[in-house]
GUNU-192001 format. One line per 4 residues: number of its first residue (from 1); their letters; for each residue x, y, z of N, C-alpha, C. Coordinates in steps of 0.2 Angstrom, whole numbers, m for minus. Layout:
N
NUM = A = X,Y,Z,X,Y,Z,X,Y,Z  ...
***
This chain:
250
1 = MIVI = 526,549,505,530,551,501,530,546,493  531,550,487,533,548,481,539,547,480  545,543,480,550,544,478,552,541,471  555,546,468,556,542,460,564,542,460
5 = SDVD = 569,538,457,575,538,457,577,535,452  580,538,446,585,538,442,580,532,436  575,537,435,571,532,430,571,533,424  572,528,419,571,529,413,566,526,410
9 = YFIG = 565,529,400,560,523,401,560,525,392  561,521,388,558,518,382,555,516,378  553,520,372,548,517,369,553,515,359  554,510,361,559,507,354,566,511,358
13 = PVKI = 568,515,350,573,517,352,573,525,356  566,528,355,566,536,358,565,534,367  569,539,368,569,541,377,565,545,379  560,542,382,554,545,385,554,549,391
17 = LDGV = 558,545,396,562,549,402,568,547,403  570,553,406,578,553,405,582,554,414  583,548,415,587,550,422,582,553,427  574,553,428,571,558,432,570,555,440
21 = NLEL = 573,559,443,571,560,451,568,564,453  564,561,458,559,566,460,554,565,464  555,569,472,550,566,477,542,571,478  538,568,477,531,570,478,529,570,485
25 = PKGG = 527,576,488,526,574,497,520,570,496  519,571,503,512,566,505,508,573,507  502,572,506,497,578,506,497,584,500  491,587,499,492,592,494,489,590,486
29 = ISAL = 491,595,482,490,594,477,499,595,474  498,590,467,505,591,465,502,590,459  506,595,455,503,597,447,510,595,443  508,592,437,515,590,432,513,595,425
33 = IGPN = 516,598,425,516,601,419,522,602,413  520,603,407,524,603,402,520,603,395  526,602,389,522,602,384,521,595,382  517,595,377,516,586,373,523,582,373
37 = GAGK = 521,577,375,529,573,376,533,573,379  533,577,384,536,579,389,538,572,395  533,568,393,533,563,398,530,562,406  524,566,406,521,569,412,516,561,412
41 = STLL = 513,560,408,508,555,407,512,548,407  517,546,406,521,540,406,524,540,413  525,545,416,527,544,423,523,543,428  516,548,426,511,543,433,509,538,430
45 = SLIA = 509,535,424,509,527,422,513,523,426  521,525,426,525,521,430,524,520,436  522,526,440,521,528,446,516,522,449  509,522,442,505,516,445,504,511,443
49 = RLMP = 511,508,440,511,502,437,507,499,433  506,504,429,502,502,423,503,500,418  512,503,417,517,499,411,524,499,419  527,494,415,533,490,420,539,494,420
53 = LQAG = 543,496,425,549,499,425,553,496,421  557,498,418,564,498,414,572,499,417  571,506,423,577,507,424,575,512,430  579,511,436,576,514,440,571,513,446
57 = TITV = 570,516,451,566,514,457,559,519,457  555,517,460,550,522,462,545,519,468  547,522,473,543,519,479,536,522,481  532,521,485,528,525,488,526,521,495
61 = DDLT = 528,528,499,529,527,506,533,520,506  531,515,509,536,508,512,536,505,504  531,506,500,531,501,496,534,503,490  538,497,487,541,498,481,538,495,476
65 = VGAC = 536,499,470,533,498,463,536,491,459  532,488,457,535,482,453,539,476,458  540,477,464,541,472,470,535,470,475  530,477,475,524,473,480,518,469,475
69 = PNNT = 515,467,479,509,465,474,504,471,471  501,468,466,496,473,463,491,476,467  488,470,471,483,473,475,485,477,481  490,475,484,493,480,491,495,487,486
73 = LARR = 497,487,481,497,496,479,491,498,478  485,494,475,478,497,474,475,500,480  478,496,486,475,501,491,479,506,494  483,507,491,488,513,492,488,518,488
77 = LAIL = 486,518,481,487,523,476,481,520,471  479,527,468,472,525,461,473,530,456  474,527,451,473,533,445,468,532,440  467,538,438,463,537,432,465,539,426
81 = PQAS = 469,536,419,472,539,414,468,541,411  472,544,406,467,549,400,462,545,397  465,539,394,458,533,392,454,532,397  449,533,399,444,528,404,439,530,402
85 = DAAP = 436,529,396,429,528,394,426,522,399  422,526,400,418,517,404,412,516,400  408,510,402,402,508,397,398,512,397  396,515,393,388,522,392,383,519,395
89 = LLTV = 383,512,398,375,508,401,376,509,407  382,509,410,383,509,419,380,515,421  376,514,429,375,521,432,380,523,434  379,528,437,384,533,440,387,529,447
93 = RELV = 382,526,449,383,521,456,387,515,455  386,511,447,389,506,447,395,507,445  397,515,440,403,515,440,408,516,448  406,522,451,408,522,457,411,515,458
97 = GFGR = 407,512,461,405,505,463,413,501,460  414,501,454,421,497,455,428,502,457  426,508,460,433,509,464,435,505,470  428,499,473,429,497,479,431,489,476
101 = YPYH = 432,487,470,435,481,468,443,476,472  447,484,472,452,479,474,451,477,484  445,477,484,444,477,491,439,470,493  435,473,487,428,465,489,429,460,484
105 = KGRP = 434,461,478,434,455,472,428,454,471  423,456,468,416,456,467,411,456,472  414,455,479,409,454,482,409,461,489  402,464,486,404,470,491,402,469,498
109 = TPDD = 403,474,502,402,472,510,398,478,508  395,481,516,388,485,518,396,490,519  402,490,519,406,494,521,409,499,514  408,492,509,410,495,501,405,498,499
113 = HAKV = 397,498,500,392,502,499,392,509,503  395,508,509,395,515,511,402,521,509  408,516,505,411,520,502,410,523,496  405,520,493,403,522,487,397,529,487
117 = EDAL = 393,527,492,388,532,493,392,539,496  398,539,501,402,545,502,405,547,496  408,542,491,409,547,486,404,551,481  397,547,481,394,551,477,394,557,482
121 = EAFG = 392,557,487,392,563,490,396,568,489  402,565,490,409,571,490,409,575,483  407,572,478,408,575,471,401,577,468  396,578,474,389,580,471,387,577,467
125 = LVPF = 386,569,466,382,565,462,377,562,464  374,565,469,371,560,473,364,561,468  361,567,465,357,568,461,358,561,455  363,561,452,363,557,446,366,551,448
129 = ADRR = 366,546,455,367,541,455,365,536,452  358,538,450,354,531,446,354,531,439  358,536,437,356,539,430,363,534,425  362,536,420,366,531,414,371,535,413
133 = LDTL = 378,533,412,382,538,410,380,542,404  376,538,399,377,540,392,371,548,394  368,547,400,362,552,401,366,559,402  373,561,405,377,564,408,380,570,404
137 = SGGQ = 380,574,405,387,579,400,391,577,401  397,579,397,405,577,399,408,579,406  405,585,409,408,586,414,406,580,420  399,579,421,398,577,426,400,566,424
141 = RQRA = 401,567,419,404,557,416,412,559,421  415,565,419,422,566,420,421,566,429  416,569,433,416,570,439,416,563,442  411,558,438,410,553,440,415,548,441
145 = QVAM = 421,547,435,427,544,434,430,545,440  431,551,444,436,553,448,433,552,456  426,553,456,424,550,461,425,540,461  424,538,457,427,530,456,436,530,460
149 = TYAQ = 439,533,457,445,533,460,446,535,469  439,542,469,439,544,476,439,537,482  434,534,477,429,526,482,436,521,482  441,522,479,447,516,482,450,519,489
153 = DTGY = 448,523,490,450,527,496,456,522,497  462,527,494,467,525,494,471,533,497  479,532,499,480,539,501,481,544,494  484,540,491,485,544,484,481,544,480
157 = ILLD = 480,549,475,476,548,469,479,551,461  480,548,458,485,551,451,480,554,445  478,557,442,474,560,437,477,562,433  477,560,426,480,561,421,476,567,415
161 = EPLN = 477,571,415,472,577,413,464,576,413  463,576,420,455,575,421,452,581,416  455,587,416,451,593,413,452,593,406  452,586,403,453,588,395,444,587,392
165 = NLDI = 443,593,389,436,592,385,432,595,390  432,598,397,427,600,402,428,609,400  421,611,399,423,618,399,425,623,407  424,629,406,427,631,413,424,631,419
169 = AASR = 417,629,417,412,629,424,415,621,427  414,618,423,415,610,424,423,610,427  428,612,425,433,613,427,437,615,434  432,622,433,432,626,441,430,622,447
173 = SLMR = 423,619,444,422,615,451,425,608,451  427,605,449,429,597,449,437,601,451  441,605,451,447,608,455,447,609,462  439,613,463,438,614,470,439,608,473
177 = VLRE = 432,604,470,433,598,475,439,594,476  444,593,471,449,592,472,454,594,478  453,600,477,458,603,481,456,603,489  446,603,491,444,601,497,446,594,499
181 = LAAA = 446,590,494,448,582,496,455,582,499  459,586,495,467,586,497,466,592,505  462,595,506,464,599,512,460,595,519  454,593,518,451,591,523,451,584,522
185 = HDRT = 452,579,519,451,573,518,457,568,518  463,572,520,469,568,519,471,564,513  469,566,507,473,564,503,478,567,497  482,563,495,487,567,490,487,566,483
189 = IVIV = 485,571,480,481,569,473,490,573,469  490,568,464,495,573,459,490,570,451  493,576,448,488,578,442,492,581,437  490,578,430,494,581,425,489,587,422
193 = LHDI = 492,593,421,488,597,419,490,601,413  487,604,408,490,607,404,487,614,405  482,615,407,480,624,408,486,626,414  491,630,414,494,633,419,490,636,425
197 = NYAA = 485,639,422,483,645,427,480,640,433  475,634,430,472,629,435,479,628,439  485,625,437,489,623,441,492,629,446  493,634,444,494,640,449,489,641,452
201 = AYAD = 481,641,452,478,643,454,478,637,461  477,630,460,473,626,466,481,622,466  485,618,464,493,617,466,496,620,474  497,612,477,502,617,481,512,616,479
205 = LIVA = 513,611,476,519,609,470,519,609,463  522,612,458,521,610,453,527,606,450  528,604,447,532,601,444,534,601,434  538,605,434,538,605,425,542,602,422
209 = MKGG = 540,598,418,545,594,413,544,594,406  551,594,404,553,594,396,556,589,394  557,586,389,560,582,385,561,575,389  558,573,394,558,567,400,561,568,404
213 = KIVA = 563,575,405,568,576,411,564,582,416  565,584,423,562,588,428,567,595,427  563,600,425,565,605,422,563,610,429  561,609,433,561,615,439,552,610,443
217 = KGTP = 554,612,450,548,609,454,548,615,459  543,615,459,543,622,467,535,625,468  534,629,473,527,633,473,527,636,465  519,637,465,515,641,459,521,647,458
221 = DEIV = 522,651,463,527,656,464,533,657,461  535,650,462,542,648,462,543,646,453  537,643,452,538,641,446,534,643,439  529,647,439,524,651,434,527,659,434
225 = TEDI = 535,658,432,538,664,432,539,663,423  539,671,420,542,671,413,547,667,410  553,666,413,560,663,413,558,657,411  553,654,417,554,646,419,549,643,412
229 = LKEV = 543,647,412,538,645,406,542,644,401  545,650,398,547,653,391,553,643,391  557,642,395,562,636,396,558,631,394  553,630,398,549,624,398,545,623,392
233 = FDTD = 541,630,389,537,630,384,540,632,378  547,635,376,547,639,370,543,644,368  538,647,373,536,652,372,536,659,375  533,664,374,536,671,379,529,674,381
237 = PKVH = 526,670,387,520,670,391,521,678,395  516,681,396,517,685,401,512,683,408  517,684,415,514,682,419,511,687,424  505,689,426,502,694,432,501,691,437
241 = RIDG = 499,694,442,500,694,448,491,697,449  487,694,453,481,695,454,478,692,461  476,699,465,476,695,471,479,691,472  484,692,473,492,688,476,493,682,473
245 = KVMI = 489,680,467,491,673,464,494,676,458  498,672,454,500,670,448,495,668,442  494,671,437,490,670,431,493,672,425  493,668,419,496,670,413,492,671,409
249 = EV = 493,676,405,490,682,400,489,676,394  482,674,392,480,670,386,476,676,379
***
């Protein structure tokens, strides 16, 4: 479980996070939603220690972020931030292999190679393993980036808007793979999403943020309502139920 307690964060005089208290359960997919500037990416970066905590505490199971060694946290939690462009001349296998660095420190073992091959298989990348990134589609490159975090072999995977710039087919394919990883491979996935329909379709838990605060937390049925979405996004969405699932009219 990830426990966030009394977390504030400022950039200059601007308060980005305001007294955030949140528990993210172990297992399944937790989606963070909210308008631009809500603090979603900042919160994800603080959990992963990409930015230093200014106030409050964050724990990942028995580890306290900021107090435990970086390498120890890297074996428990992996993150793919928004700005994650890799060198275009790398092959897919080379990129995915970077996920093993917290373990081998530049000297990969047979076990590290096996983990890379497992990640390539899990994300359907075996046919592209020896191709350079600059020869792939945007969806294939993004899938390779997520496979790199999977190869890190951590219980927690944090993904910041991984569907950006993906078409509907690539987005659905990636979310289905993540759903399978969470269900069958005992991974906990925390993901920032802008498309509420993807959050409603694939997440077990949705956390709605606005103005650096947690507005609501619950299942898709509990969160994807016209009242909550109006409060969070200042708009009047129409919510429908199709085959037992909620969906926003666009």
